[in-house]
C-alpha positions in Angstrom: 84.2 85.9 86.2 83.7 82.2 85.5 86.4 79.6 85.3 85.1 76.6 83.5 85.8 73.6 81.3 84.8 73.9 77.7 82.1 71.4 77.2 79.2 72.4 74.8 76.6 72.8 77.5 78.9 74.9 79.8 79.7 77.2 76.9 76.0 77.5 75.9 75.2 78.5 79.4 78.1 81.0 79.5 76.8 82.5 76.2 73.4 83.0 77.6 74.6 84.6 80.9 77.3 86.7 79.2 79.8 86.0 81.9 83.3 86.9 81.3 85.0 83.5 81.2 88.3 81.7 81.4 88.0 78.3 79.7 90.3 75.3 80.8 89.6 72.6 78.3 89.8 69.0 79.6 92.5 67.1 77.8 90.6 63.8 78.6 87.8 64.1 76.1 87.1 62.6 72.7 88.9 64.3 69.8 89.9 67.1 72.1 86.6 68.8 71.4 86.8 71.1 74.4 89.9 72.8 73.1 88.2 73.3 69.8 85.3 74.8 71.6 87.4 77.1 73.7 89.5 78.2 70.6 86.3 79.2 68.8 85.5 81.5 71.7 89.1 82.8 72.1 89.3 83.6 68.3 86.2 85.9 68.7 87.5 87.5 71.9 84.7 85.9 73.8 86.6 84.0 76.4 90.2 83.5 77.5 91.8 80.0 77.0 94.1 78.5 79.5 95.5 75.1 78.7 95.0 72.4 81.3 98.7 71.7 81.3 99.5 75.4 82.0 96.7 75.8 84.6 98.9 75.6 87.7 101.4 78.2 86.3 99.0 80.7 84.8 95.3 80.3 85.9 95.5 82.3 89.1 97.4 85.2 87.5 95.1 85.2 84.5 92.0 85.3 86.8 93.4 88.0 89.0 94.4 90.1 86.0 90.9 89.7 84.5 89.2 90.6 87.9 91.2 93.9 87.8 90.4 94.8 84.2 86.8 96.2 83.9 87.2 96.9 80.2 88.4 93.5 79.3 85.6 91.9 81.3 83.0 94.1 79.6 84.5 93.2 76.2 84.4 89.5 76.8 80.9 89.7 78.2 79.6 91.6 75.1 81.3 89.3 72.7 80.1 86.1 74.3 76.6 87.3 74.4 76.7 87.9 70.6 77.3 84.1 70.1 74.3 83.1 72.2 71.2 81.3 70.7 68.5 81.9 73.3 65.8 80.2 71.1 67.9 77.3 70.1 65.3 74.7 71.2 62.5 76.4 69.2 64.8 76.6 66.2 65.6 73.0 66.4 62.0 71.9 66.9 61.0 74.0 63.8 63.7 72.4 61.7 62.5 68.9 62.8 59.0 69.8 61.9 60.2 71.2 58.5 62.0 67.9 57.9 59.0 65.9 58.7 56.7 67.9 56.3 
């Protein structure tokens, strides 16, 4: 189980590793993009979202509950892997080459 902020690079790494995750978006980022990122995963049952403001009250219980629930961890892991783009750099390079042609 990984507990992480919800920045784009962190989420990309979590998708590739397929780790069941609890995301705690930072409230101190431009346009609250970490919350948007975390909600996108939560809506696909690919991660659990815990608001930063609720972390002290709920994070430990959420983590302990997830650690005890093999089925939930497996489900989160499977769903987050489906969102991964392991060849993203190649895809981006191909699009750049296509645009230059």
